[in-house]
C-alpha positions as CSV (number, residue, x, y, z in Angstrom):
1,M,-16.1,-17.2,28.4
2,D,-12.4,-17.6,29.3
3,E,-11.5,-17.9,25.7
4,V,-10.1,-14.5,24.5
5,L,-11.0,-15.4,20.8
6,L,-14.1,-17.3,19.8
7,E,-14.1,-19.1,16.5
8,R,-17.2,-20.4,14.7
9,I,-17.8,-21.7,11.1
10,E,-21.3,-21.6,9.8
11,D,-22.6,-21.4,6.2
12,G,-19.0,-21.0,5.0
13,V,-18.5,-18.0,7.3
14,L,-15.7,-18.0,9.9
15,T,-16.8,-15.6,12.7
16,L,-13.9,-14.5,14.9
17,T,-15.1,-12.8,18.1
18,M,-12.6,-10.8,20.2
19,N,-13.8,-11.9,23.6
20,R,-12.7,-9.6,26.5
21,P,-15.9,-7.7,26.9
22,D,-15.0,-6.5,30.4
23,R,-12.1,-4.7,28.8
24,L,-14.0,-3.6,25.7
25,N,-12.0,-6.3,23.9
26,A,-8.7,-4.6,24.4
27,L,-6.0,-6.5,22.6
28,S,-3.9,-8.8,24.9
29,W,-0.8,-10.6,23.6
30,E,-2.8,-13.9,23.8
31,M,-5.7,-12.5,21.8
32,C,-3.4,-11.2,19.0
33,D,-1.5,-14.5,18.8
34,R,-4.8,-16.4,18.6
35,L,-6.1,-14.1,15.9
36,V,-3.0,-14.5,13.8
37,R,-3.1,-18.3,14.1
38,A,-6.9,-18.4,13.3
39,L,-6.4,-16.3,10.1
40,E,-3.5,-18.4,9.0
41,R,-5.6,-21.5,9.3
42,A,-8.5,-19.9,7.5
43,A,-6.4,-19.0,4.6
44,A,-5.9,-22.7,3.8
45,D,-9.4,-24.0,4.9
46,R,-11.7,-24.7,2.0
47,A,-14.6,-24.7,4.4
48,V,-14.1,-20.9,4.9
49,G,-15.5,-18.7,2.2
50,A,-15.6,-15.4,4.2
51,I,-14.3,-14.1,7.5
52,L,-16.4,-11.9,9.9
53,L,-14.5,-10.1,12.6
54,T,-16.3,-8.7,15.6
55,G,-16.2,-8.1,19.3
56,A,-18.2,-9.5,22.3
57,G,-20.4,-7.2,24.3
58,R,-20.7,-3.5,23.7
59,A,-17.5,-2.9,21.8
60,F,-15.6,-3.9,18.7
61,C,-12.1,-3.4,20.1
62,A,-10.7,-0.6,22.3
63,G,-7.2,-1.1,21.0
64,G,-4.2,-2.1,23.1
65,D,-4.7,-2.9,26.7
66,V,-3.6,0.5,28.1
67,K,-4.4,-0.6,31.7
68,N,-2.0,-3.5,31.4
69,M,0.6,-1.3,29.8
70,A,0.4,1.1,32.7
71,A,0.6,-1.7,35.3
72,S,3.4,-3.7,33.7
73,G,6.2,-1.1,33.9
74,A,9.3,-1.6,31.8
75,A,9.3,-4.8,29.8
76,P,12.3,-7.0,30.4
77,E,12.9,-7.7,26.7
78,T,15.3,-5.7,24.6
79,Y,14.0,-3.0,22.2
80,E,14.7,-5.4,19.3
81,E,12.8,-8.3,20.9
82,R,9.8,-6.1,21.8
83,T,9.7,-4.7,18.2
84,A,9.8,-8.2,16.7
85,D,7.1,-9.3,19.1
86,L,4.8,-6.4,18.2
87,R,5.5,-7.0,14.5
88,R,4.4,-10.6,14.8
89,R,1.1,-9.6,16.4
90,M,0.5,-7.0,13.8
91,E,0.4,-9.8,11.2
92,A,-3.4,-10.0,12.0
93,S,-3.9,-6.8,10.0
94,R,-1.9,-8.0,7.1
95,L,-3.7,-11.3,6.9
96,L,-7.1,-9.6,7.1
97,H,-6.1,-7.4,4.2
98,E,-4.2,-9.9,2.0
99,I,-5.9,-13.2,2.7
100,A,-7.6,-14.3,-0.6
101,K,-11.0,-14.4,1.0
102,P,-13.4,-11.5,1.8
103,T,-13.1,-10.1,5.3
104,I,-15.8,-8.1,7.0
105,A,-15.7,-6.1,10.2
106,M,-18.9,-5.9,12.2
107,V,-18.5,-2.8,14.4
108,R,-20.6,-2.0,17.4
109,G,-19.4,0.5,20.0
110,P,-15.8,1.8,20.1
111,A,-13.2,0.8,17.5
112,A,-10.1,2.6,18.8
113,G,-6.4,2.5,18.2
114,A,-5.3,-0.9,17.0
115,G,-9.0,-1.9,17.0
116,L,-9.7,0.8,14.3
117,S,-6.7,-0.5,12.4
118,L,-8.0,-4.1,12.4
119,A,-11.4,-2.9,11.2
120,A,-9.8,-0.8,8.5
121,A,-7.7,-3.8,7.4
122,C,-10.9,-5.7,6.4
123,D,-12.5,-5.5,3.0
124,L,-15.8,-4.2,4.3
125,R,-17.0,-2.5,7.5
126,I,-20.6,-2.6,8.6
127,A,-21.4,-0.5,11.7
128,G,-24.2,-0.2,14.1
129,E,-25.6,3.3,15.0
130,D,-23.6,3.3,18.3
131,A,-20.2,2.7,16.6
132,R,-17.5,5.2,17.4
133,F,-14.1,5.4,15.8
134,T,-10.8,7.0,16.9
135,T,-7.1,6.5,16.4
136,A,-6.5,7.3,20.1
137,F,-2.7,6.8,19.9
138,A,-1.8,10.5,20.5
139,K,-3.8,10.5,23.7
140,V,-1.5,7.9,25.3
141,G,1.7,9.1,23.8
142,L,2.1,6.4,21.1
143,S,2.5,6.7,17.3
144,G,0.3,3.9,16.2
145,D,0.5,0.3,14.9
146,F,-1.4,-2.5,13.2
147,G,-1.2,-0.8,9.8
148,G,-3.6,2.0,10.5
149,H,-1.5,4.6,8.7
150,Y,-1.5,2.5,5.6
151,F,-5.2,1.7,5.7
152,L,-6.6,5.1,6.7
153,T,-4.6,6.9,4.1
154,R,-6.1,4.7,1.4
155,L,-9.7,4.8,2.8
156,V,-10.1,8.5,3.7
157,G,-7.2,10.2,1.9
158,T,-4.0,11.7,3.2
159,A,-5.4,14.9,4.6
160,K,-8.2,13.3,6.7
161,A,-5.9,10.5,7.8
162,R,-3.5,13.1,9.2
163,E,-6.4,14.8,11.0
164,L,-7.5,11.5,12.5
165,Y,-4.1,10.6,13.7
166,L,-2.7,14.0,14.9
167,L,-5.9,15.3,16.5
168,S,-7.5,12.0,17.4
169,P,-11.1,13.0,17.2
170,V,-13.9,10.6,18.0
171,I,-16.2,10.2,15.0
172,D,-19.7,8.6,15.0
173,A,-21.0,6.0,12.6
174,R,-22.7,8.4,10.3
175,T,-19.6,10.6,10.0
176,A,-17.6,7.5,9.3
177,L,-20.0,6.6,6.5
178,G,-19.6,10.0,5.0
179,L,-15.8,9.6,5.0
180,G,-16.0,6.2,3.4
181,L,-14.5,4.6,6.5
182,V,-17.5,2.3,6.8
183,H,-19.7,0.9,4.0
184,K,-23.0,0.7,5.7
185,V,-24.7,1.8,9.0
186,V,-27.6,-0.1,10.4
187,A,-29.7,0.0,13.5
188,D,-27.9,-1.7,16.4
189,A,-30.6,-4.3,16.7
190,A,-30.1,-5.3,13.1
191,L,-26.3,-5.3,13.0
192,D,-25.8,-9.0,13.6
193,D,-28.3,-10.1,10.9
194,E,-27.1,-7.5,8.3
195,A,-23.4,-8.3,8.7
196,K,-23.9,-12.1,8.7
197,A,-26.1,-11.8,5.6
198,V,-23.4,-10.0,3.8
199,A,-20.8,-12.5,4.9
200,R,-23.0,-15.5,3.9
201,A,-23.6,-13.9,0.5
202,L,-19.8,-13.6,-0.1
203,A,-19.1,-17.1,1.2
204,N,-21.7,-18.5,-1.1
205,G,-20.5,-16.5,-4.1
206,P,-18.0,-17.4,-6.9
207,R,-15.1,-17.9,-4.6
208,V,-12.4,-18.1,-7.3
209,A,-13.5,-14.9,-8.9
210,L,-13.9,-13.1,-5.5
211,S,-10.4,-14.3,-4.5
212,Y,-8.9,-12.9,-7.7
213,M,-10.9,-9.6,-7.4
214,K,-9.3,-9.1,-3.9
215,Q,-5.8,-9.9,-5.2
216,N,-6.3,-7.5,-8.1
217,L,-7.5,-4.7,-5.8
218,N,-4.6,-5.2,-3.5
219,L,-2.2,-5.2,-6.4
220,A,-3.7,-1.9,-7.7
221,E,-2.7,-0.1,-4.5
222,T,1.0,-0.2,-5.5
223,A,1.5,-1.5,-9.0
224,S,1.5,0.2,-12.4
225,L,-1.5,0.1,-14.8
226,T,0.3,-2.4,-17.1
227,T,1.1,-4.7,-14.2
228,V,-2.6,-4.6,-13.0
229,M,-3.9,-5.2,-16.5
230,D,-1.6,-8.2,-17.0
231,A,-2.8,-9.7,-13.7
232,E,-6.4,-9.0,-14.7
233,A,-6.0,-10.7,-18.0
234,M,-4.5,-13.8,-16.4
235,R,-7.0,-14.1,-13.6
236,H,-10.1,-13.2,-15.7
237,T,-9.1,-15.9,-18.3
238,R,-8.7,-18.4,-15.4
239,C,-12.2,-17.6,-14.2
240,T,-13.7,-18.5,-17.6
241,G,-12.8,-22.1,-17.0
242,T,-14.5,-22.4,-13.6
243,D,-17.8,-24.2,-12.9
244,D,-19.0,-21.0,-11.2
245,H,-18.6,-19.0,-14.4
246,R,-20.5,-21.6,-16.4
247,E,-23.3,-21.6,-13.8
248,G,-23.4,-17.8,-13.7
249,A,-23.7,-17.6,-17.5
250,L,-26.4,-20.2,-17.6
251,A,-28.3,-18.6,-14.7
252,F,-28.1,-15.3,-16.6
253,V,-29.6,-16.8,-19.7
254,E,-32.3,-18.7,-17.7
255,K,-33.1,-15.5,-15.7
256,R,-32.6,-17.1,-12.3
257,A,-30.3,-16.7,-9.3
258,P,-27.0,-18.6,-9.8
259,R,-26.0,-21.5,-7.5
260,F,-22.3,-21.1,-7.1
261,E,-20.2,-24.0,-5.6
262,G,-16.9,-22.2,-5.2
263,R,-15.0,-23.9,-8.0
């Protein structure tokens, strides 16, 4: 239990568990560095078809380690060094968002500050009934990091994102579902099974097609219609040559479930 990040691959799913339950999985420098390295490895690992991010114990992630911040006093590094260090750790959010594999956040308990940003960076969020969400930054005199402004603006709209940041309310799982911040809310006892079932289904799906879908969706956030349609045409045509497409078409004709192999 001294490992701050637990990694496990099973049925094509890489489960990454933030493991500081006594601190509600508050982000330490070591945890962030480990998370970034794990995601970089997963990007190139053919054994990984989907990534499930969660927290140990009764929380997803309480954000930055505020107790450690308060105790540490002034950091000895320069402003530029501290900025570069934070930016490196924030790569975890970019990787969760951009990695060409589905990412799922399984949220129980609080997801606050940078913890909320990490959950928002994932493609899907499945929450237990006891999940709670808050930006929290204003309460400790910080502006916010880990891409939360980018993700929340796109998930819930600019007006609601401003409310969530400026007023820092705590919202429950059902409210988050209504806002579109999470995709599904399940009973706490069923959360593990439900989230892992979704992750396995994605890992065992048509991996080339799912990878291209994610790349198209990310491109659509900033590109023109013409650029997106050009990319769609290229990637869709590529998919027609995959074994998974041929298997999917045959399964459709034969009225059975497809057996995808990820190629």
